[in-house]
Each structure stands twice: as structure tokens, then as C-alpha cells.
C-alpha positions in Angstrom: -10.5 66.4 53.0 -13.8 67.9 53.1 -16.4 65.2 51.2 -17.9 68.3 49.4 -14.7 68.9 47.6 -14.1 65.2 46.7 -11.7 64.6 43.7 -11.6 68.4 42.9 -9.4 68.8 46.2 -6.6 67.0 43.5 -4.1 68.7 41.9 -4.5 67.8 38.1 -1.7 65.7 37.3 -3.2 63.3 40.5 -6.3 63.2 39.0 -5.2 62.6 35.4 -3.1 59.5 37.0 -5.6 58.0 38.8 -8.2 58.2 36.1 -5.8 56.4 33.5 -4.9 54.0 36.4 -8.4 53.3 37.3 -9.1 52.4 33.4 -6.4 50.2 32.8 -7.3 48.2 36.2 -10.8 48.0 34.6 -9.8 46.5 31.4 -7.3 44.0 33.3 -10.1 43.1 35.7 -12.4 42.4 32.2 -9.6 40.3 30.4 -9.4 38.5 34.2 -13.0 37.1 33.9 -12.4 34.5 30.9 -9.2 33.4 33.0 -11.1 32.6 36.1 -11.5 28.8 36.1 -11.2 25.9 39.0 -7.6 25.7 38.6 -7.0 29.6 38.8 -10.2 30.7 40.7 -8.2 34.4 40.8 -7.5 34.1 37.1 -4.0 35.6 36.0 -3.6 35.7 39.7 -3.4 32.3 40.3 -1.1 32.2 37.2 1.3 34.9 39.5 1.2 32.5 42.3 1.3 29.3 40.6 5.2 28.7 42.1 5.5 25.1 40.2 5.6 24.0 36.1 3.0 21.6 37.4 0.6 24.2 38.7 1.1 26.5 35.6 0.4 23.4 33.3 -2.9 23.0 35.3 -3.9 26.7 35.1 -3.2 26.5 31.3 -4.9 23.4 30.4 -8.5 24.9 32.1 -7.8 28.3 30.1 -7.2 26.3 26.7 -5.5 28.7 24.2 -8.0 31.2 24.0 -7.4 32.0 27.6 -3.7 31.5 27.3 -4.0 34.4 24.7 -5.9 36.6 27.0 -3.3 36.2 29.9 -0.5 37.0 27.5 -2.8 40.3 27.0 -3.3 41.0 30.1 0.5 40.5 31.1 1.4 43.0 28.1 -1.4 45.7 29.6 -0.1 45.3 32.9 3.0 47.0 31.5 1.1 50.1 30.5 -0.8 49.5 34.2 2.6 49.5 36.1 3.7 53.1 35.6 0.5 54.0 35.6 -0.3 53.4 39.2 3.1 53.8 40.3 3.0 57.4 39.3 -0.6 57.8 40.7 0.2 56.3 44.1 3.4 58.7 44.4 1.6 61.6 43.4 -1.3 60.3 45.8 1.8 60.2 48.8 3.1 63.8 47.8 -0.3 65.0 47.9 -0.8 63.9 51.3 2.3 65.2 52.7 2.3 68.6 51.1 1.1 70.2 54.3 3.6 67.8 56.3 7.2 69.8 57.2 7.6 67.1 60.1 10.5 64.9 59.8 9.1 61.7 60.4 6.1 62.4 57.8 8.7 63.1 55.1 10.8 60.1 56.4 7.4 57.9 56.4 6.8 59.4 53.0 9.9 58.6 51.5 9.7 55.0 52.6 6.0 54.8 51.1 7.5 55.8 47.7 9.8 53.6 47.8 8.0 51.0 48.7 5.4 51.7 45.6 8.8 51.9 43.2 10.2 48.4 44.5 6.1 47.2 43.7 6.5 48.5 40.6 9.7 47.4 39.7 8.5 43.5 40.9 6.0 43.7 38.7 7.5 44.4 35.4 10.1 41.8 37.0 7.1 39.1 37.5 5.5 40.2 34.1 8.7 39.2 32.3 8.9 35.7 33.9 5.6 35.3 33.5 5.7 35.9 29.8 8.9 33.6 29.4 6.7 31.1 31.4 4.1 29.7 28.7 6.2 27.1 26.3 6.8 25.5 28.5 6.5 26.5 32.4 9.1 25.5 34.7 9.8 25.3 38.1 12.4 27.9 38.5 10.5 30.6 36.3 7.0 30.0 38.2 9.3 30.0 41.2 10.9 33.5 40.6 7.5 34.9 38.8 5.9 33.8 42.6 8.4 35.7 44.8 8.4 38.9 42.5 4.4 39.0 42.5 4.8 38.4 46.7 7.2 41.1 46.5 4.9 43.1 44.9 2.0 42.4 46.7 3.5 42.9 50.1 4.9 46.3 48.9 1.8 47.4 47.9 0.1 46.4 51.2 3.0 48.0 53.0 2.7 51.2 50.9 -1.2 51.4 51.4 -0.8 51.1 55.2 2.0 53.9 55.3 -0.4 56.2 53.2 -3.2 55.7 55.6 -0.6 56.3 58.6 0.4 59.7 56.6 -3.3 60.6 56.0 -4.3 59.9 59.9 -1.3 61.6 61.3 -2.4 64.9 59.7 -2.2 67.5 62.3 -3.6 70.3 59.8 -6.5 69.7 57.5 -5.5 70.3 53.8 -5.8 74.2 52.5 -8.7 73.9 50.1 -7.8 76.1 46.7 
């Protein structure tokens, strides 16, 4: 893509979905600030990866009641962010493959889209588990949420790698409109 065209080269639906996802991500990052503590250096991500009830308890103690409230708000807001980022990434994948008629590129694009959908579904399951793990946290819920978080992060990482491969393997530049 010609840098002079930048975001203008993206279709309107893709631009809207990217902006919505970015705004929600920014809100989640702001909410995460007061959740960072010695027991939770990455804020809500530390809770997602706690793995045991003891770790979850230590995080709750460091957050106190106000932090636990912010964590719940973050998880509920994440339910809006999940479809926003999933749709944005699927549309971005479509955009990167719209001039790629090759069988291999289409197959990679299908896998990339499937990875993004898997990440979104895993994120939903993770949030449900985390919301049910507040009072009192259990080892089973903590470990299940951690496994869902790992699936989500892995799927997103592999999906982004697939997008880079799709973009880098382009034989013909995108046509400018």
C-alpha cells in the first residue's frame, strides 16, 4: 500500500471496525492502569493467567474492592471489544487477499480467519470463567481461564503472523481507487 494513501485505501467498513476496536482497546488500557500491582504487574492479564486460586486471591488482595470492581468492568467491556477486534481482523484479512486469486493465499486466509474466530470464542469463554471466578476463586476456574487465555493469545499471534505472510507474499500491489 502506498504510504501516501494510508488509511484512505481501506474500505469504509474496515476503517469503521478498526476505529471501534481501537477506541475500545484504549478504554480497556485505561481501565487496566489501576489494576497493575505487585501481584498483578500486567493488570487484568495477570488475572487471566493466574492459573490457581491462590494466585487469583493474591491479585484480589492487591486490587482491593475498588480494583475488583474495575476488573469486572474491564471484563464486561471486553465483551464489546471481542466482536469488534474479531470483525476488524476478519475484514483486514479479506482486504489483504482481495487481489490474491491464488489457492495457497486463499487457504492461508481461511486459516487466518479461523484463528481470529477461535481467538474471539476463546476470549468469550475466558471472560465467562473469569467473571465466575471472583467469589471465591477456584483452581479449576483459574486454570480453565488461563488455558482459554493461552489459546486466545496463541491464535491471535498465529493469525497476525498469517496476515504478515499474506501481506508480504503479495505479487501485485493493491489497486488504488
